[in-house]
C-alpha positions as a printed Julia matrix, in Angstrom:
238×3 Matrix{Float64}:
  88.84  46.58  161.89
  91.98  48.75  163.3
  91.92  49.85  166.57
  88.43  50.5   166.81
  87.83  52.78  163.9
  84.26  53.64  162.34
  84.05  51.27  158.98
  84.28  53.56  156.4
  80.99  52.41  154.95
  79.29  53.43  158.05
  77.29  56.61  157.53
  78.88  57.94  160.92
  81.88  58.5   161.99
  82.83  61.72  159.65
  82.71  64.85  160.69
  80.95  66.57  157.37
  80.26  63.76  155.18
  83.01  64.95  152.91
  84.86  61.38  152.35
  83.31  59.49  148.9
  81.62  56.54  150.54
  80.14  58.65  153.16
  78.35  60.59  149.78
  76.64  57.77  148.82
  73.23  55.51  149.41
  73.91  52.23  151.15
  72.44  50.36  148.49
  75.18  52.27  145.67
  78.58  51.8   148.81
  78.06  48.28  149.04
  76.96  47.26  145.27
  80.4   49.76  144.63
  82.63  47.65  147.52
  81.24  44.77  146.1
  82.99  44.5   142.55
  86.84  45.48  144.34
  89.4   43.65  146.04
  90.72  43.45  150.2
  93.94  45.03  149.7
  96.42  45.75  153.1
  99.39  47.94  153.25
 101.8   48.41  155.56
 103.04  51.74  157.23
 105.29  53.88  154.71
 104.41  51.84  152.27
 103.64  53.02  148.52
 100.0   52.98  147.12
 100.27  54.61  143.81
 103.64  55.99  142.23
 103.44  59.18  140.66
 103.49  59.04  136.67
 102.64  55.54  136.44
  99.93  54.28  134.64
  96.61  54.28  135.85
  95.34  50.36  136.49
  93.09  50.55  139.51
  91.25  53.22  142.01
  91.2   52.36  145.91
  89.26  53.33  148.13
  90.69  53.92  152.09
  88.53  51.65  154.45
  91.07  52.32  157.4
  94.45  54.1   157.94
  95.45  57.37  156.48
  97.78  57.95  153.53
  99.54  61.59  152.35
  99.68  62.76  149.06
 102.73  63.83  147.39
 104.09  65.02  144.46
 107.4   66.08  143.06
 107.76  68.94  140.52
 110.35  69.05  137.31
 112.98  70.96  140.22
 112.7   67.96  142.38
 110.59  69.98  145.22
 108.08  67.57  146.92
 105.47  69.13  147.83
 102.3   67.62  150.32
  98.86  67.84  148.74
  96.92  66.49  150.79
  96.3   63.48  153.42
  93.68  60.88  152.73
  91.84  58.32  155.38
  88.74  56.35  155.79
  86.55  56.92  153.17
  88.41  58.44  150.67
  88.74  57.43  147.08
  92.44  57.74  145.43
  93.43  57.2   142.02
  90.24  58.68  140.41
  91.41  61.37  138.65
  93.95  59.4   136.21
  91.74  56.48  135.86
  88.58  58.74  134.68
  91.3   60.97  132.76
  92.98  58.03  131.38
  96.5   59.77  131.96
  99.51  58.86  134.24
  98.99  59.36  138.08
  99.83  63.29  139.54
 100.88  62.46  142.82
 102.42  59.24  144.92
  99.92  58.12  147.69
 101.87  56.34  150.98
 100.42  54.77  153.84
 101.03  56.65  157.24
  99.91  53.68  158.82
  98.09  50.27  158.49
  95.8   50.88  155.3
  92.92  48.79  154.58
  91.62  49.43  151.16
  89.81  47.91  148.32
  91.42  47.98  144.47
  88.85  48.45  141.65
  90.1   48.13  138.23
  89.44  50.98  136.39
  87.52  49.72  133.34
  85.15  48.16  136.25
  85.51  51.57  137.96
  84.14  53.26  134.94
  81.47  51.13  133.58
  80.07  51.17  137.19
  80.0   55.11  137.2
  78.5   55.26  133.72
  75.67  52.61  134.89
  75.02  54.62  138.07
  74.73  58.31  137.78
  74.17  58.97  141.23
  77.17  57.73  141.8
  78.99  59.63  139.13
  77.18  62.66  140.55
  78.35  62.58  144.08
  82.01  61.66  142.53
  81.75  64.81  140.77
  80.32  66.97  144.17
  83.74  65.58  145.81
  85.99  66.41  143.01
  84.31  70.18  143.46
  84.47  70.52  146.82
  88.22  69.4   146.47
  89.09  71.75  143.91
  87.09  74.68  145.72
  88.74  74.1   148.98
  92.23  74.2   147.15
  91.48  77.64  145.53
  90.67  78.85  149.21
  93.88  77.39  150.86
  95.54  79.07  147.74
  94.11  82.58  148.39
  94.34  81.87  151.99
  98.39  80.63  151.59
  99.26  84.07  149.92
  98.22  86.57  152.55
 100.66  84.28  155.4
 103.9   83.94  156.11
 105.41  80.85  156.39
 105.41  81.15  160.14
 101.45  81.89  160.1
 101.26  78.97  157.59
 103.08  76.44  159.83
 100.71  77.51  162.9
  97.88  76.85  160.94
  99.02  73.72  159.58
  99.71  72.7   163.03
  96.61  73.64  164.24
  94.39  71.67  161.79
  96.2   68.73  162.18
  95.99  69.2   165.82
  91.96  69.01  165.0
  92.25  66.44  162.71
  94.99  63.84  163.93
  95.53  65.27  167.42
  95.42  62.71  170.78
  95.81  64.09  174.25
  98.94  62.64  175.97
 100.1   63.16  179.69
 102.63  65.71  177.35
 100.32  67.15  175.49
  98.81  66.99  172.22
 100.72  64.4   169.71
  99.77  64.41  166.61
  99.08  60.44  165.15
 100.19  60.51  161.85
 104.31  61.03  161.49
 105.28  63.95  158.52
 108.81  64.77  157.69
 109.86  68.23  157.73
 110.48  68.05  154.41
 106.67  67.02  153.77
 105.95  70.05  156.35
 107.46  72.63  154.07
 105.87  70.96  150.98
 102.79  71.44  152.9
 103.31  75.4   153.78
 105.06  75.83  150.47
 108.25  76.77  151.86
 112.32  75.21  152.13
 113.23  72.57  154.75
 115.44  74.91  156.06
 113.1   76.96  156.97
 110.76  74.86  158.45
 113.16  73.35  160.27
 114.11  76.77  161.74
 110.82  77.68  162.66
 110.2   74.49  164.24
 113.41  75.01  166.42
 111.93  78.1   167.56
 108.57  76.84  168.48
 110.6   73.89  170.68
 112.62  76.59  172.16
 109.55  78.4   173.25
 108.32  75.38  174.49
 105.11  75.52  172.07
 106.05  72.01  170.54
 107.98  68.74  170.96
 109.85  67.62  168.29
 111.23  64.11  167.51
 111.9   62.11  164.52
 108.96  62.03  162.6
 107.01  63.46  165.88
 105.4   66.32  167.01
 103.41  67.0   170.53
 102.09  70.42  170.53
 101.82  71.86  174.65
 100.72  75.5   173.43
  98.27  75.74  170.99
  97.08  79.04  172.29
 100.59  80.43  170.93
  99.66  79.08  167.82
  96.76  80.66  167.67
  98.37  83.93  168.44
 100.51  83.45  165.57
  97.85  83.44  163.4
  95.71  86.44  165.02
  92.96  84.0   166.23
  92.29  83.17  162.55
  89.29  80.59  162.36
  90.84  77.35  161.15
């Protein structure tokens, strides 16, 4: 166990039961984990590459990853953050297509790898687990659709404020300086997440730094004034 984190196969430790492993019954979870093999990844190493053939799925036990995709014009978008209890690579495994995104470790990661054939055979033999996976896929799609609708009504400044507040809530650690984000994202990754250019995000972060709302260093952000971020978005619920 890394730094005393809750194990992904325990029922506690998840805010809302969304991660895949937390949705499964104990026996189903144990059986699924038993057919895989453990893998360990160092921080910044790539777990899966966009456009490569699918060979396995990963169940994340410890550590956080980022999911990114590069468009034809070279624009890189941050699609999601995946952590303990999440499953990655299942879409390509079920569709038979190449992977649609790259997954990179943001910190040391422990995972269980399950060969594609064994994973699909397990789902065929366990409709209950297959339904749980379907519910996860549906929830992820609904979340993506909702975010797309919300994003359309916000300026880039408001999107960045929303993203920073979400990261404060999910990956923030209080320090003497302020609330430090425990995952390191680049300005390009922030830009990909809010649908803007790196230059625009750099300018907005500089403005927030000048106003002493945040402190920025290389792949490190400390939020000093979350109340100002809330004012930027008009105190919308996050």
